[in-house]
KEKE-3310 file (N, C-alpha, C; in steps of 0.2 Angstrom, whole numbers, plus 5000, padded with zeros to 4 digits):
npx = (5566:5558:5549:5558:5551:5546:5534:5532:5542:5551:5559:5563:5562:5551:5538:5540:5531:5526:5518:5504:5494:5498:5505:5507:5514:5522:5534:5532:5535:5529:5533:5528:5526:5518:5505:5492:5495:5499:5486:5478:5485:5482:5467:5466:5471:5484:5492:5488:5479:5476:5486:5497:5491:5488:5502:5507:5498:5502:5515:5511:5506:5517:5524:5514:5515:5528:5528:5519:5515:5503:5494:5490:5477:5469:5475:5474:5460:5458:5466:5460:5448:5451:5451:5438:5434:5445:5452:5465:5470:5464:5468:5482:5483:5477:5486:5497:5492:5491:5505:5508:5500:5506:5519:5522:5531:5541:5551:5549:5536:5540:5548:5538:5530:5540:5542:5529:5529:5540:5536:5525:5530:5537:5526:5520:5529:5528:5515:5515:5522:5514:5502:5506:5509:5496:5494:5493:5506:5510:5499:5485:5479:5468:5468:5463:5462:5475:5487:5500:5518:5516:5504:5507:5519:5529:5532:5519:5501:5490:5496:5508:5508:5506:5519:5528:5524:5527:5541:5543:5541:5528:5518:5509:5501:5495:5480:5475:5463:5456:5451:5440:5434:5447:5457:5467:5472:5475:5485:5493:5495:5498:5510:5518:5519:5525:5537:5542:5543:5533:5522:5508:5492:5481:5464:5447:5436:5423:5426:5430:5421:5418:5430:5433:5424:5428:5442:5454:5454:5463:5463:5456:5463:5464:5465:5461:5451:5444:5440:5427:5421:5415:5421:5417:5421:5427:5432:5440:5428:5419:5425:5416:5408:5417:5419:5407:5406:5417:5413:5402:5409:5418:5430:5443:5444:5453:5457:5469:5477:5484:5484:5480:5470:5458:5443:5436:5426:5416:5403:5398:5398:5388:5390:5401:5407:5404:5413:5408:5412:5415:5403:5410:5422:5418:5411:5421:5438:5454:5452:5445:5429:5419:5406:5389:5388:5385:5379:5373:5380:5382:5394:5401:5416:5420:5415:5406:5411:5403:5408:5405:5408:5421:5436:5448:5456:5470:5483:5496:5497:5492:5482:5465:5453:5438:5431:5424:5415:5420:5432:5439:5441:5449:5460:5465:5467)
npy = (4370:4372:4382:4393:4395:4386:4379:4368:4359:4345:4341:4330:4328:4336:4346:4359:4373:4386:4399:4403:4412:4424:4430:4442:4451:4446:4433:4419:4405:4389:4377:4361:4348:4338:4327:4333:4346:4348:4345:4355:4366:4363:4364:4377:4384:4388:4380:4377:4372:4359:4348:4352:4351:4337:4332:4338:4331:4318:4318:4322:4310:4302:4309:4306:4292:4290:4296:4288:4273:4266:4275:4278:4276:4285:4297:4297:4298:4310:4319:4317:4323:4337:4345:4342:4342:4342:4330:4325:4325:4313:4304:4304:4300:4287:4281:4281:4273:4261:4257:4257:4247:4236:4236:4241:4250:4264:4270:4266:4272:4286:4287:4285:4296:4306:4302:4304:4318:4321:4316:4324:4336:4332:4328:4341:4348:4341:4343:4356:4357:4351:4358:4371:4369:4370:4384:4399:4409:4424:4424:4428:4427:4421:4418:4409:4410:4402:4392:4389:4386:4387:4380:4367:4354:4360:4371:4371:4369:4375:4387:4383:4379:4392:4397:4388:4391:4405:4404:4399:4410:4413:4420:4434:4442:4440:4439:4439:4434:4442:4433:4431:4424:4424:4430:4423:4425:4438:4439:4428:4422:4434:4437:4427:4428:4440:4437:4429:4438:4438:4445:4453:4457:4462:4458:4461:4448:4450:4456:4449:4444:4456:4460:4449:4453:4465:4463:4453:4437:4422:4410:4403:4397:4385:4377:4362:4354:4342:4330:4323:4307:4309:4321:4333:4346:4351:4366:4381:4393:4403:4398:4391:4402:4409:4399:4399:4412:4412:4403:4410:4421:4415:4410:4399:4386:4379:4365:4361:4348:4335:4317:4311:4319:4316:4308:4294:4287:4296:4299:4310:4328:4331:4323:4327:4333:4349:4360:4371:4386:4396:4410:4422:4422:4428:4440:4447:4452:4447:4450:4462:4469:4469:4469:4472:4469:4453:4449:4437:4424:4415:4404:4395:4386:4380:4377:4368:4365:4361:4347:4350:4363:4363:4364:4358:4346:4344:4333:4324:4313:4315:4325:4329:4333:4342:4334:4318:4305:4293:4297:4302:4291:4283:4291:4289:4276)
npz = (5556:5566:5579:5590:5602:5617:5624:5632:5643:5648:5663:5669:5683:5685:5676:5666:5662:5650:5656:5648:5651:5655:5644:5631:5640:5650:5653:5660:5670:5675:5686:5687:5698:5702:5697:5699:5699:5686:5680:5685:5679:5666:5666:5670:5659:5658:5651:5634:5619:5609:5605:5614:5627:5627:5627:5639:5648:5647:5652:5665:5670:5671:5682:5692:5693:5697:5709:5716:5713:5713:5709:5696:5689:5696:5693:5679:5677:5683:5675:5662:5664:5664:5653:5643:5629:5620:5611:5609:5622:5629:5620:5621:5634:5634:5626:5635:5645:5639:5638:5652:5656:5650:5654:5667:5671:5676:5669:5656:5654:5655:5644:5634:5635:5631:5618:5612:5613:5604:5592:5590:5586:5574:5566:5565:5557:5546:5542:5540:5528:5519:5520:5516:5503:5497:5496:5487:5479:5487:5496:5505:5521:5534:5551:5566:5584:5593:5586:5585:5589:5603:5606:5604:5602:5596:5582:5576:5571:5562:5562:5560:5546:5541:5545:5538:5525:5524:5525:5512:5505:5502:5508:5509:5518:5535:5543:5560:5571:5586:5596:5607:5622:5628:5621:5614:5601:5600:5610:5610:5596:5589:5596:5592:5578:5577:5583:5573:5563:5553:5541:5547:5553:5566:5569:5575:5581:5575:5563:5553:5542:5536:5531:5522:5513:5507:5504:5495:5501:5502:5510:5524:5539:5551:5567:5576:5589:5590:5578:5570:5563:5551:5547:5552:5563:5578:5585:5592:5599:5587:5576:5567:5563:5555:5545:5539:5534:5525:5515:5510:5504:5495:5499:5503:5515:5527:5538:5550:5558:5569:5566:5578:5583:5577:5580:5578:5585:5587:5577:5570:5571:5580:5591:5598:5613:5620:5628:5642:5650:5665:5667:5671:5664:5652:5655:5662:5662:5666:5680:5679:5677:5663:5660:5667:5685:5691:5679:5668:5657:5641:5638:5628:5624:5612:5595:5582:5566:5551:5540:5527:5525:5524:5515:5514:5524:5533:5538:5546:5539:5526:5514:5513:5502:5502:5514:5518:5526:5520:5514:5525:5533:5524:5524:5537:5537)
capx = (5562:5553:5550:5562:5546:5545:5529:5532:5549:5552:5565:5564:5558:5546:5536:5540:5526:5526:5511:5501:5489:5501:5508:5514:5517:5526:5536:5532:5535:5526:5536:5523:5529:5513:5499:5487:5497:5498:5479:5476:5487:5478:5461:5466:5473:5491:5494:5482:5480:5475:5492:5501:5487:5490:5509:5507:5495:5507:5521:5508:5505:5524:5524:5510:5517:5534:5527:5515:5514:5496:5490:5489:5470:5466:5478:5472:5454:5458:5469:5456:5442:5453:5448:5435:5433:5451:5453:5472:5471:5462:5472:5488:5482:5476:5492:5501:5489:5494:5512:5508:5497:5510:5526:5522:5538:5541:5556:5545:5531:5543:5550:5533:5529:5545:5540:5523:5531:5544:5531:5520:5534:5538:5520:5519:5533:5526:5509:5517:5524:5508:5497:5510:5508:5490:5493:5496:5511:5507:5493:5482:5475:5465:5469:5459:5465:5482:5489:5507:5522:5513:5499:5509:5526:5533:5531:5512:5497:5488:5501:5514:5507:5508:5526:5531:5523:5531:5548:5544:5539:5521:5513:5508:5498:5491:5475:5474:5458:5458:5448:5437:5435:5453:5461:5473:5474:5479:5490:5498:5497:5502:5517:5522:5520:5530:5544:5545:5543:5528:5518:5502:5487:5476:5457:5442:5432:5417:5428:5432:5416:5418:5437:5432:5419:5432:5449:5455:5457:5464:5462:5455:5467:5462:5467:5455:5452:5442:5437:5423:5422:5413:5425:5415:5427:5426:5438:5438:5422:5420:5427:5410:5406:5422:5418:5401:5408:5422:5409:5399:5414:5422:5437:5444:5444:5458:5458:5476:5477:5487:5479:5477:5464:5452:5439:5431:5420:5411:5401:5397:5400:5383:5392:5406:5405:5406:5414:5406:5416:5411:5401:5415:5427:5415:5409:5427:5445:5460:5449:5442:5423:5417:5398:5386:5389:5380:5376:5374:5382:5382:5401:5404:5423:5421:5409:5407:5411:5401:5413:5403:5411:5429:5439:5454:5459:5477:5486:5503:5496:5490:5477:5459:5449:5431:5431:5418:5416:5424:5439:5443:5443:5454:5466:5468:5469)
capy = (4376:4373:4388:4393:4395:4380:4380:4362:4356:4340:4341:4323:4327:4341:4348:4366:4375:4393:4401:4407:4417:4431:4432:4444:4455:4443:4426:4416:4398:4385:4370:4356:4342:4333:4326:4337:4353:4348:4345:4362:4370:4362:4367:4385:4386:4390:4377:4376:4370:4352:4344:4353:4348:4330:4331:4339:4326:4312:4319:4322:4303:4300:4312:4303:4285:4291:4298:4283:4268:4264:4281:4279:4276:4291:4302:4296:4301:4318:4323:4317:4328:4343:4348:4336:4342:4340:4323:4323:4323:4306:4300:4303:4296:4280:4278:4280:4268:4255:4256:4255:4240:4231:4235:4243:4253:4271:4272:4265:4277:4292:4286:4285:4303:4310:4300:4308:4325:4322:4314:4329:4341:4329:4329:4348:4350:4338:4346:4363:4356:4349:4364:4376:4367:4372:4391:4402:4414:4430:4422:4432:4422:4423:4412:4410:4407:4401:4386:4389:4382:4388:4376:4361:4352:4365:4373:4372:4366:4380:4392:4379:4380:4399:4398:4385:4395:4411:4402:4398:4417:4413:4424:4442:4445:4436:4442:4435:4436:4443:4427:4432:4429:4423:4434:4419:4427:4445:4439:4423:4422:4440:4437:4422:4431:4445:4434:4426:4443:4437:4451:4452:4462:4460:4460:4459:4442:4451:4460:4444:4444:4462:4459:4445:4456:4470:4462:4446:4433:4416:4404:4403:4392:4385:4370:4358:4351:4336:4329:4317:4302:4312:4327:4338:4348:4356:4371:4387:4396:4408:4395:4390:4408:4410:4395:4402:4419:4410:4400:4416:4425:4411:4409:4392:4384:4373:4363:4357:4344:4328:4311:4310:4324:4312:4303:4290:4285:4302:4299:4317:4334:4331:4319:4330:4337:4356:4362:4378:4388:4401:4416:4427:4423:4432:4446:4451:4450:4448:4453:4468:4468:4472:4469:4473:4464:4447:4447:4430:4424:4409:4404:4389:4387:4377:4376:4363:4367:4355:4345:4352:4369:4363:4363:4354:4343:4342:4330:4322:4307:4318:4330:4327:4339:4341:4328:4315:4299:4288:4300:4303:4284:4281:4295:4286:4269)
capz = (5555:5571:5582:5596:5607:5620:5629:5637:5644:5653:5666:5672:5690:5684:5670:5665:5657:5649:5658:5643:5653:5656:5638:5630:5644:5654:5651:5667:5669:5680:5687:5690:5701:5703:5692:5701:5697:5679:5679:5686:5674:5659:5667:5671:5653:5658:5645:5630:5613:5610:5606:5620:5632:5627:5629:5646:5652:5647:5657:5672:5672:5674:5689:5696:5695:5700:5716:5719:5707:5713:5708:5689:5687:5698:5689:5673:5677:5684:5669:5657:5665:5665:5647:5640:5622:5617:5610:5610:5629:5630:5615:5624:5640:5632:5624:5640:5649:5635:5640:5659:5657:5647:5657:5674:5672:5676:5664:5649:5654:5653:5637:5629:5635:5627:5611:5610:5612:5598:5587:5588:5582:5568:5563:5564:5552:5540:5540:5538:5521:5515:5520:5512:5495:5495:5496:5481:5480:5489:5499:5511:5525:5541:5556:5572:5590:5593:5584:5584:5594:5610:5607:5601:5604:5592:5575:5576:5566:5557:5561:5557:5539:5539:5546:5532:5519:5525:5523:5505:5502:5499:5513:5509:5524:5539:5548:5565:5575:5593:5599:5613:5628:5631:5617:5612:5595:5601:5615:5608:5589:5587:5599:5588:5572:5578:5584:5567:5558:5547:5540:5550:5556:5571:5568:5579:5578:5571:5557:5547:5536:5532:5528:5516:5508:5504:5502:5493:5505:5499:5514:5532:5541:5558:5570:5578:5595:5589:5571:5570:5558:5545:5545:5556:5566:5584:5586:5596:5597:5582:5569:5563:5559:5550:5539:5535:5530:5520:5510:5507:5500:5490:5502:5505:5522:5529:5545:5551:5564:5568:5566:5585:5584:5574:5585:5574:5589:5586:5570:5568:5576:5585:5597:5601:5619:5620:5635:5643:5655:5669:5664:5673:5659:5647:5658:5664:5659:5671:5686:5678:5674:5656:5660:5674:5690:5691:5673:5666:5650:5638:5637:5625:5622:5606:5591:5577:5559:5547:5535:5520:5524:5525:5508:5515:5530:5533:5544:5544:5534:5520:5513:5511:5500:5503:5517:5519:5530:5517:5513:5532:5534:5519:5526:5543:5536)
cpx = (5557:5555:5555:5557:5545:5540:5529:5539:5549:5558:5566:5561:5552:5544:5536:5535:5526:5519:5508:5496:5492:5505:5504:5517:5522:5528:5537:5532:5533:5530:5531:5527:5525:5508:5494:5489:5497:5490:5476:5479:5484:5471:5461:5469:5480:5494:5488:5484:5480:5481:5496:5498:5489:5497:5510:5504:5499:5512:5518:5507:5512:5525:5520:5512:5524:5533:5523:5512:5506:5491:5488:5482:5467:5469:5475:5465:5454:5461:5464:5450:5445:5451:5445:5434:5439:5453:5460:5473:5470:5466:5479:5488:5481:5482:5497:5499:5491:5501:5512:5505:5502:5516:5526:5529:5538:5545:5552:5540:5534:5545:5544:5530:5533:5543:5534:5525:5535:5540:5527:5524:5536:5532:5518:5523:5531:5519:5510:5519:5518:5503:5500:5509:5501:5489:5497:5502:5508:5500:5491:5478:5473:5466:5465:5462:5472:5484:5496:5511:5519:5508:5501:5516:5531:5531:5523:5508:5495:5493:5507:5514:5509:5516:5530:5530:5527:5539:5549:5542:5533:5516:5514:5506:5494:5486:5473:5468:5460:5456:5446:5434:5443:5459:5468:5476:5478:5485:5496:5500:5500:5509:5521:5524:5525:5537:5547:5545:5539:5523:5511:5498:5482:5469:5452:5438:5427:5419:5429:5427:5417:5425:5436:5428:5423:5439:5449:5458:5457:5461:5460:5459:5467:5465:5460:5457:5449:5439:5433:5424:5420:5416:5422:5420:5425:5433:5435:5432:5423:5423:5422:5408:5411:5421:5412:5402:5412:5418:5405:5403:5419:5429:5437:5445:5448:5458:5465:5476:5480:5482:5476:5471:5458:5449:5434:5425:5414:5409:5400:5398:5394:5385:5398:5404:5408:5407:5412:5410:5412:5409:5406:5420:5425:5414:5415:5433:5450:5457:5445:5435:5422:5409:5396:5387:5383:5376:5378:5377:5382:5390:5403:5411:5424:5414:5411:5406:5409:5407:5411:5406:5418:5431:5445:5455:5466:5480:5492:5503:5494:5485:5471:5455:5442:5429:5424:5420:5421:5431:5443:5445:5449:5461:5469:5469:5464)
cpy = (4377:4380:4388:4393:4387:4380:4374:4360:4351:4340:4335:4323:4332:4343:4356:4369:4383:4395:4406:4412:4424:4434:4437:4448:4452:4436:4423:4409:4394:4379:4366:4350:4337:4332:4331:4344:4353:4348:4352:4367:4370:4365:4374:4388:4390:4387:4376:4374:4362:4347:4345:4350:4340:4328:4332:4334:4320:4313:4319:4315:4300:4303:4308:4296:4286:4292:4292:4278:4266:4270:4282:4280:4283:4297:4303:4300:4308:4322:4323:4322:4335:4348:4343:4336:4340:4333:4321:4322:4316:4302:4299:4299:4289:4277:4277:4274:4261:4253:4254:4248:4235:4230:4237:4246:4260:4274:4272:4270:4284:4292:4287:4293:4307:4308:4304:4315:4326:4320:4320:4335:4339:4330:4336:4350:4347:4341:4353:4362:4355:4355:4370:4375:4370:4380:4394:4407:4420:4429:4427:4428:4425:4417:4414:4407:4407:4394:4385:4384:4382:4383:4368:4359:4356:4366:4375:4369:4371:4385:4389:4380:4387:4400:4394:4389:4402:4409:4401:4405:4417:4417:4431:4445:4440:4440:4437:4438:4437:4437:4428:4425:4429:4427:4430:4422:4434:4444:4434:4423:4428:4440:4432:4425:4436:4443:4431:4431:4441:4443:4449:4458:4459:4462:4458:4453:4444:4455:4455:4444:4450:4462:4455:4449:4462:4469:4455:4442:4426:4410:4407:4397:4391:4378:4367:4355:4344:4336:4323:4313:4305:4319:4333:4340:4353:4360:4377:4391:4402:4404:4394:4396:4410:4406:4397:4408:4417:4407:4405:4420:4421:4410:4402:4391:4378:4372:4359:4354:4337:4323:4310:4314:4321:4307:4300:4287:4290:4301:4305:4322:4334:4327:4321:4334:4344:4358:4370:4380:4394:4407:4422:4428:4428:4439:4450:4448:4452:4452:4460:4467:4472:4472:4470:4468:4459:4446:4440:4430:4416:4408:4397:4390:4385:4378:4371:4366:4361:4353:4348:4359:4369:4361:4358:4352:4341:4339:4327:4316:4309:4323:4327:4333:4337:4335:4325:4309:4294:4291:4301:4296:4281:4285:4291:4279:4264)
cpz = (5561:5575:5588:5603:5610:5625:5634:5637:5649:5656:5671:5679:5690:5677:5670:5660:5656:5651:5652:5645:5654:5650:5635:5635:5649:5652:5658:5666:5676:5681:5691:5692:5703:5697:5693:5699:5689:5677:5680:5681:5667:5660:5667:5664:5653:5652:5641:5623:5613:5610:5612:5626:5633:5630:5637:5651:5653:5652:5664:5674:5675:5681:5694:5698:5698:5708:5720:5714:5707:5711:5700:5687:5690:5695:5682:5672:5678:5678:5663:5658:5665:5659:5642:5632:5618:5616:5611:5617:5630:5626:5618:5630:5639:5630:5630:5645:5645:5637:5647:5660:5655:5651:5664:5676:5671:5670:5657:5648:5652:5646:5632:5629:5631:5620:5608:5609:5606:5592:5585:5584:5575:5563:5561:5558:5545:5537:5538:5530:5517:5515:5515:5505:5493:5494:5490:5483:5482:5492:5505:5515:5532:5545:5563:5578:5590:5591:5582:5589:5601:5611:5605:5604:5600:5585:5574:5570:5560:5556:5559:5549:5537:5540:5540:5526:5518:5523:5516:5501:5499:5503:5511:5515:5528:5543:5553:5570:5583:5597:5606:5616:5630:5627:5615:5605:5596:5605:5613:5601:5587:5590:5594:5581:5572:5579:5578:5561:5552:5547:5543:5553:5561:5569:5573:5577:5574:5565:5552:5541:5532:5528:5522:5511:5504:5502:5500:5498:5502:5503:5521:5534:5548:5560:5572:5585:5595:5582:5571:5564:5551:5543:5549:5561:5572:5585:5591:5594:5592:5575:5565:5559:5554:5544:5535:5531:5524:5514:5506:5502:5495:5493:5504:5512:5524:5536:5545:5558:5564:5569:5573:5587:5581:5579:5581:5578:5588:5578:5567:5573:5582:5591:5600:5607:5619:5627:5636:5650:5659:5665:5665:5668:5653:5649:5661:5661:5664:5677:5685:5674:5668:5655:5666:5679:5690:5685:5670:5659:5648:5635:5634:5623:5615:5602:5586:5570:5555:5542:5528:5519:5524:5518:5509:5522:5529:5539:5542:5539:5527:5520:5511:5509:5500:5507:5518:5524:5527:5516:5520:5534:5530:5522:5532:5543:5540)
residu = (MET:SER:SER:VAL:VAL:ARG:PRO:VAL:ALA:TRP:LEU:SER:ASP:SER:LEU:ARG:LEU:LEU:ASP:GLN:ARG:VAL:LEU:PRO:GLN:GLU:GLU:ARG:TYR:LEU:ASP:CYS:ARG:THR:ALA:GLY:GLU:VAL:GLY:GLU:ALA:ILE:HIS:ALA:MET:ALA:VAL:ARG:GLY:ALA:PRO:ALA:ILE:GLY:ILE:ALA:ALA:ALA:TYR:GLY:LEU:VAL:LEU:ALA:VAL:ARG:ALA:GLN:PRO:ASP:ASP:PHE:ASP:ARG:ALA:PHE:GLU:MET:LEU:ALA:ALA:SER:ARG:PRO:THR:ALA:VAL:ASN:LEU:ARG:TRP:ALA:LEU:GLU:ARG:MET:ARG:GLY:VAL:TRP:LEU:THR:ARG:ARG:ASP:VAL:ALA:SER:LEU:GLU:ALA:GLU:ALA:VAL:ARG:ILE:HIS:GLU:GLU:ASP:LEU:ALA:GLN:ASN:LEU:ARG:MET:GLY:GLU:LEU:GLY:ALA:GLU:LEU:LEU:PRO:SER:GLY:ALA:ARG:VAL:ILE:THR:HIS:CYS:ASN:THR:GLY:ALA:LEU:ALA:THR:GLY:GLY:HIS:GLY:THR:ALA:LEU:GLY:VAL:ILE:ARG:SER:ALA:HIS:ALA:ARG:HIS:ARG:ILE:ALA:MET:VAL:TYR:ASN:THR:GLU:THR:ARG:PRO:TRP:LEU:GLN:GLY:ALA:ARG:LEU:THR:ALA:TRP:GLU:LEU:GLN:GLN:GLU:ARG:ILE:PRO:ALA:ARG:LEU:ILE:ALA:ASP:GLY:ALA:ALA:ALA:HIS:LEU:MET:SER:CYS:GLU:LYS:ILE:ASP:TRP:VAL:ILE:VAL:GLY:ALA:ASP:ARG:ILE:ALA:ALA:ASN:GLY:ASP:THR:ALA:ASN:LYS:ILE:GLY:THR:TYR:ALA:LEU:ALA:VAL:ALA:ALA:ARG:ARG:HIS:GLY:VAL:LYS:PHE:MET:VAL:VAL:ALA:PRO:SER:GLY:THR:PHE:ASP:LEU:ARG:CYS:ARG:SER:GLY:ALA:GLU:ILE:PRO:ILE:GLU:GLU:ARG:PRO:ALA:SER:GLU:LEU:THR:GLY:PHE:ARG:GLY:GLN:PRO:VAL:ALA:PRO:GLN:ASN:TYR:ASP:ALA:PHE:ASN:PRO:VAL:PHE:ASP:VAL:THR:PRO:ALA:GLU:LEU:ILE:ASP:ALA:LEU:VAL:CYS:GLU:ARG:GLY:VAL:VAL:LEU:ALA:PRO:THR:ARG:ASP:THR:VAL:ALA:ALA:LEU:LEU:GLY)
# end
């Protein structure tokens, strides 16, 4: 059931990335042959989505060590700094470091990167099954940003749930937000939904609350870049507003993310670092200004949704309803 979309492909001597900055107008691929090129692709958002970032970084370490065995630590720190909020990034890098410290063998390091990639796809398929079970027949859902095959090792997290539910004939309509300022929803999620022929309509970010007020919406389904020990969840900016609107209108709110997204070192969302990006990303788009010249902007990439606004946390290990510190700990063992 996994999607035919392959945003990350390992070619043994290079890493091929589908450049998501130019979708849907163009399908362009980047062939990264160094860890530096992988790090730049992550930072520039040619590859994005927490799981896909972690997978790409793991392969980046293989490229670094293959070129220069003494370069592991430098490449590790460079890749870790490329997108600091996405916990999957450091999770994957730490896992790779464990293998390197134990074996100092490039073949073992490569095998671990491939394993991380394959495990992510298997986890997504499992989460798709678990999340789809929560949806009623004829469900009308809202999703935010892009959480499909493009953001993962395949199938997707939140969009993977929608894809699995559609296969079971449970989806009546998907409303996907545009997701300013990078428009991942309009450019990427809409493209994936169209590829799969899932019934969908695009909405402006600011239209979600109005939509909930005038039409029956069953679930908001989103992904996550980091989940704290108490269930507070960092995700694409605008997620918190969706959760507030959902609670006001009696709409259920689901977060779908693999276990690697949980960061038990963060006791709450207050400890999650929120990445801010240049004002130019908000005041312009693809080189075209949309605001007055030299106008300043506040441009956080993520926000934190408190656990009290989340009705279901879905990961490959199971489902937690109304998450708390204790139920998250029980889920992760």
